[in-house]
N, C-alpha and C positions, 0 to 999 in steps of 0.2 A: 544448490548454488555452487558454481565452480570458480567464480571470480575471487581472487585473493587481493584484498585492498592494500594499497600502499600504507606505510606508517603514517599516523596522524600528525600536521603543523599549523600554526595559525596563519600562515601565508600560503597561497596556492603553490603547489608543487610545480616543478619545471615541466612535468609531463603535459602533453597537450590534453585539452578537455575531451571527454568521451561522451557519446550519446547516453542519455539516462538509461536506456534499455540495456546497455552493457554493464551497468552497475546494479540496477534493480531487477535482478533475475530471481524469480520466486519459483520454488519447486512446485510443480502442478500436483494436484491431488492431495494437498495439505492445507492446514490453516495457518495463517500468518497474522501478526499483530501490527497495527499501525497506531502510533500514539503521538502526542505533542499537539500544540495549538493548531497546526495546519494538517492534521491527520485526514480531514475530509478531502483536502486538495490532493494528498497523496493517493487516496482511493480513486479520485477522479482521473489521475494519471493512469492508473491501472485500467479504468474504464476505457480510456483512450486507446489502450493497447489491445482491446478486444474487438471482435466484430459481431458477436452474438448477443443474445439477451442477457441482461444484468438485473439481479434482484438486490435492492437496497432496503434493508430493514432498519427502521428507526424507532425511537421511543415515542409513543403517542403524546406524552406530556411535554415534549420538547417543542417549543414554538418555531425553532429554525426549520426552514424548508429548503429543499433543493430547488434552485431556479433553473428551469429548462433552458431559458435564454442564456444563462451563464454557462451551461454545459455544452452549448451548441458548438463552441470552438474545439471541444475535446471529444466529441462523439455525438452521434445522432441520439437525441433524448427520447426518440420513439422506442429505442431498445431498452430503456430503463423502466423497470417495474418497482414501484415503491410500496412498502407495507408498513403500517403503523402498528407496533406491538404495545399492548397495555403493560406488560411486565417483562423483565429481562429473561426469565425462564421461557416465556413464549417466544421471544426473539431468537433465543438459542435453538429452541425446538423447530421453529420455522426454517432457520438457517440449515439445520441438520437435514430436514426433509428435502429442502431444495438441492443441497449438495448430493444427497443420495440419489435423487431422481436423475441427475445429469442433464436436466432440461435447460439449464442456464450455463453460461460460461464463467460467471463471476457472482459470488454471493458476498455482500457487505452487511455486517451487523454492527450497528452503533450501540455501544454499551456504556453505562455510567460507571461500572467497575470492571476490572479484569475478571474473566470467568475462572472458575475453579478447574482443577486438573481433569476431573471426570467429564464434564461437558466438553472440554477442549479435545479430549481423546475421542469422544463421540463425533466431533466435527471432523477429525482426521479420518476416522473410519468411514464416515459418510462420504467424504471427498474422494477417498480411494475407490469406493464403490461406484460413485458417479462418474469418475474418470474412466474406469473400466467399461462402464456402459456406453459412454460417448465413443470410446475407441472401437467397441464392438459393432457400433452402428455406422462407422466410417464418418462420424461427425468430427468437427475440429477437436483435437485432443486436449485443448486447454481447459482446465477447471481449477478455480482457486476459491478458497474461503478466506475472508478478511474479517477480523474483529477490530473495531475502532475503540480505543480506550483513552481516557484523559491522562494528563501528566506524562510520566515516563512509562506508562503501561505496567506490565508485571504479570501477564497471564502465564501460568505454568504450563510447560509442555508445548509451546508454540514452535513451529518450524523456524521462524525468524521473527525478529522484532525490529521495527524501523520507526524512527522519530523524525518528524518534519517540523521545522520552526521557520517562520518568515524572518528575513533580515534585510536591511536596506543595502542597495548596491553601493560599494565604497567610492566608485568614481563613474557615475552614470554619464552618458554622452549628453551634450547640450541639447541636441535635437529631441531627446526623449529622457527627460530628467527623472521620470517615475518608471522604473523598470522592476518587474517582479523578480524576486530572488529569495532563495530559501537555503537553509542548512539541513542536509539530510544525514542522519546518523544511523548506522547499522549497529544496534545495541546488542543483538544476539543473532547467531545463525549457527546451524549445526555443522556446516561445511565451510565456514569462512570466519575470519577474525573480525572484531569491531573495526569500524571505519567511519569516516565522515567526509562529506563532499559539499561544495557550494554549487547549487543548482540555479540556473538562470534560463529564461525562455518564456514565451507567451503563447506558444502553440506546441502541439505534440511533437512535430518534426523539428522544433527548435530547442528542445530541452537539452541542455548540456551540463555535465557534472565535472567540476574541477576538484581533484583530490586535495584534502586539507590534512593537517596534523597539528598536534599541540606540542609546544616546547616542553622538553623534559620528559615526555612520555617515552616509554620503552617500546620496542617492537612488540606487536601482538602476533601470536602464533597459534 
């Protein structure tokens, strides 16, 4: 990740809003962590940024299901492959094999708890191998591994950690009083400081990020 975020404020900065893609830049061939109550939405945004097949691994005991009609505005649901894992070790093993194969562009693993350091390192190695295979066969070079964890996450050794939280629009227009809006926090990244943004938009090409910061916070470096 090369973007350096502005200092964090509770009011939008003067800077003009940026497309979300300019903020949410994830290092390919690595595993990243998405957390927070809207973590699935964040993964859907990454699905929208891909063009190839996507593998989404979810716990078998969870009654929540991905709705293809709900995904239709963000990407062709025909590209999505879902897998129900009985246990988290199985979910991580499936994610590792899928990343190593390089057959898909994005692997999402929903977990009930943050994975330990060893399985996370295995995901990194598998993603690096899969990315090299994709590049050697002239396929699209992108390959990402995502682990979705509750709360504020905490997986050790992730390349980056992002939290997404839904929040109401402070001054929605009268013609559309219900507008989707989120707060995006970069909690950890190897090549960038913490940062947070207000994200709005209801389509992939309309997602905009407004930089925010907290009063009293010092510069992150």
